[in-house]
N, C-alpha and C positions, 0 to 999 in steps of 0.2 A: 476269829479263830484261825490260826495258821495250821500248816500241815502237821506239825509236831503235836499240837493239842488234840487232834483227832484220834491219835493212836496211843495216848498216854495210859499207863497202868500204874497202880500204886503198890501192888504186892507182887513179889516174884518168887518163883520156885528155886531158881538158881541164877548164877551170874556167869558171864563169859568175858574174856579179855583178849580179843583179837588184836594182834600187833599191826600197826600201820607202817611204822618206820623203825629201822634198826641201823645204827651206825656204830662206830667204835666207842663213842661216848654217850649216845643217846638212844633211848627206846621210848616209843609213843604207842600207847594202847587205848582202845576204846573200852569203856566200862559199860557193859550191856546187861540189862535184866532180861531173863528168859522165862517164859511160861509155856506150858505144854511141851516140855523138853523132849518127851518121847515121840512127838509127832514129827519125826524126821527119819528118812531112809534115803537110799541111794539116789532116787529120782525126785524127791519132794522134800522141801523144807517147810513144814507147816507150823513151825514154832512161832510164837509171838515174841518178838524181840524189840526192845526199846533201848536206845542209847541214853545212858544216865549221866555220863561224864567221860573224863579222860584221865589217864594215868601217865605221867612223864617221869622216867627214871634217867638221870644222867650222872655220869661219873667223870670227875676231873682226873684225867690220866696221869697228871703230874703228881697229885697228892693221893690218888686212889680214894678220894672222898665221894661217896654217893649221895645224891640229893633226890628226894622223892616228893613229887608234887601231885596232888589229886585236885582236879577241877570238876565240880559237880554242876550239872545244868540246873538252874534255879527252878524249883517246884516245891511249893509249901506242903504238898500232900505225900511226898516221898519219905520213906524211913531212911534218912541219911546215915544214921548210926549203923544200921545193918549193911548198907552199901559200903561205907568206909571200912567196916570190919572185914568184909570179904575182900575188898581191894587191898587192904594191908596184908592179909594172909597171902594173897596172890603175889604181891610185891616181895614179900619175904622169901617166897620160893624162887623168885627171879633174881634174887640178890647176887650181884656180881663181885662184891668185895669180899675180902677174907675175914673181916670182922663181922660179928653178928649184927643183924639189922635191928636198930632201935625203933620199936613200934611207935614211939612217941615223936620220932623225928620227921614225920610227914608234915608238909605244908598243905593245908586244905583250904580251897577257895571256891567261890561260886562263879559261874560263868553263864552268859546268855548265848554263847556260840553254839549253834546247831545247824547242821547242813545235811541235806538228804543224800547227796552224792558228791564225789570228788573225782576230778580228772587228775592224772599224774602231775601235770604242771601246776595244779592248785594246792598240792599237799603242803608245801613250805609256807605259803601264805595262810592257809588254814591253821597250821600249828602256831604261827606267829600271832594270829588273832587271839588264840587261847592263852598262850604263855606270856604274851606282851614282853615285859622286861625281866621276867623271872629267870630266864635262862640266858647266859651270855651268847651274843651273836655268833661267836666262834663255833659253838656246838650246832647251831642251826645251819651254819654254812656248810657243814659236813653232809647235809642231806642232799642226795643226788649230786 
């Protein structure tokens, strides 16, 4: 059993999408499930939070075409349909193009990439492990 397995939950009260990276063309978000959402105040974060996957939004500035990628951490016990629905709704609110977001235009994939913490110099390699060849290198080179 790894560190991730010790803390897994299967049902969530809500979801959050903290941004890790933002460039002119690319945004990378964690998809997090949250329980006990009210157990939070100025000096204490007692929420139960689990990283469920990653959302990558990138826009080709030449064509103004937006691509949306959802990477879900593999787990047979998760309700992926609910996670995908909330993630698509969040992405539609973050849409940076002038055309309405096609809710069917998301690419959804499974990943086994999970990491407890990241140093600043590890961020690009972490993102590359997740997206592999799905995003042109040009967009990844913009990070830092």
